[in-house]
C-alpha positions in Angstrom: 28.5 43.0 147.3 31.3 40.6 148.2 32.7 41.0 144.7 33.3 44.7 144.9 35.2 47.1 147.1 35.5 47.8 150.0 34.4 44.2 150.8 36.8 42.7 148.3 39.8 44.8 149.4 39.1 43.8 153.0 38.7 40.1 152.2 35.1 40.1 153.4 33.5 37.4 151.3 30.1 36.2 150.5 29.6 34.5 153.9 30.4 37.7 155.8 28.0 39.7 153.6 25.2 37.2 154.1 25.7 37.2 157.8 25.6 41.0 157.9 22.3 41.1 156.0 20.7 38.3 158.0 21.8 39.4 161.5 19.1 40.1 164.0 18.0 43.6 164.6 19.0 44.7 161.1 16.8 46.5 158.6 17.7 46.1 155.0 16.1 48.2 152.3 16.7 47.4 148.6 16.3 49.1 145.2 15.6 46.9 142.2 15.7 47.9 138.6 14.5 45.5 135.9 14.5 42.6 138.4 18.1 43.2 139.4 19.3 44.4 142.8 20.6 47.9 142.1 21.6 48.6 145.7 20.8 48.2 149.3 21.3 49.8 152.7 21.3 48.0 156.1 20.8 49.8 159.4 20.5 48.9 163.0 18.6 50.8 165.6 20.0 48.9 168.7 23.0 49.5 170.8 25.2 52.5 171.7 25.3 53.7 168.1 21.5 53.4 167.5 21.1 54.6 163.9 24.2 52.8 162.5 24.4 52.2 158.8 25.9 48.7 158.6 26.3 48.7 154.9 25.6 50.7 151.8 26.0 49.0 148.4 25.3 50.0 144.9 25.9 47.4 142.2 28.6 48.5 139.7 26.2 48.7 136.7 24.0 51.1 138.6 26.6 53.5 140.1 26.5 57.2 139.3 22.7 57.2 138.9 21.8 58.6 142.3 20.8 55.2 143.9 23.4 55.6 146.7 22.0 59.0 147.5 18.4 57.8 147.4 19.3 54.9 149.7 21.1 57.2 152.2 18.2 59.7 152.1 15.7 56.8 152.9 18.0 55.5 155.7 18.4 58.9 157.2 14.6 59.6 157.3 14.1 56.2 158.9 16.8 56.8 161.5 16.0 60.5 162.2 12.4 59.5 163.0 13.8 57.4 165.9 17.2 58.9 166.8 19.0 62.2 166.3 22.2 60.6 165.0 23.2 58.5 162.0 26.5 56.7 162.3 28.6 54.7 159.8 32.1 53.5 159.3 34.1 53.9 156.1 37.5 52.4 155.3 40.3 55.0 155.3 41.4 53.8 151.8 37.9 54.3 150.3 38.5 57.9 149.3 35.4 58.0 146.9 33.1 56.9 149.7 34.6 59.4 152.2 33.9 62.2 149.7 30.4 60.9 149.1 29.6 60.9 152.9 31.2 64.3 153.5 29.1 65.7 150.7 26.0 64.3 152.4 26.9 66.1 155.7 28.8 63.4 157.6 31.6 64.4 159.9 34.4 62.4 161.5 33.5 61.3 165.0 36.4 58.9 165.6 39.1 56.6 164.2 39.3 52.9 164.7 42.9 51.9 164.0 43.7 48.5 162.3 40.0 47.4 162.6 39.8 44.7 159.9 43.5 44.2 159.4 46.8 46.0 160.1 47.0 49.2 158.2 43.2 49.3 157.5 41.6 52.0 159.6 37.9 52.8 159.8 36.6 56.3 160.1 33.5 56.6 162.3 31.3 59.2 160.7 28.2 60.9 162.2 25.4 63.1 160.9 23.2 64.6 163.6 20.1 66.8 164.1 20.8 67.3 167.8 21.9 65.8 171.1 20.4 62.5 172.2 19.3 63.9 175.6 16.9 66.4 174.1 15.6 64.2 171.2 11.9 63.6 171.1 10.8 61.3 168.3 7.2 62.5 168.5 8.2 66.1 167.9 11.1 65.7 165.5 10.7 68.6 163.1 13.8 67.6 161.0 12.2 64.6 159.4 10.3 65.0 156.1 7.6 62.5 155.5 
């Protein structure tokens, strides 16, 4: 993870990545192929942006094989069972990731200027199945089991 973009471009090394994965109240789901970690997704269900995807990573050797989409689908099912919104941030320079998330139905909810460093903005994206006020996890018809 730390050896690939966007983490590499942002100067977020191994220690940062390990802290992200080990932080309290995080759920990390992993895909392995042949004993190797092919990808992972980390979400948090606490705080204002309950249903926040902290990180999505697919190892370079496994990219283009649908693993990122599968991890996102899993994360969305998990979040939508408990909240009507999925949030994530993506670096403004990461054009491929922006296209990927837009294709999956994510829309811009905000812009965080100079978040990691000057000139590096983060786009806050959101995918929703409805307003928080009317969400009822026991009666969520949008989640496929």
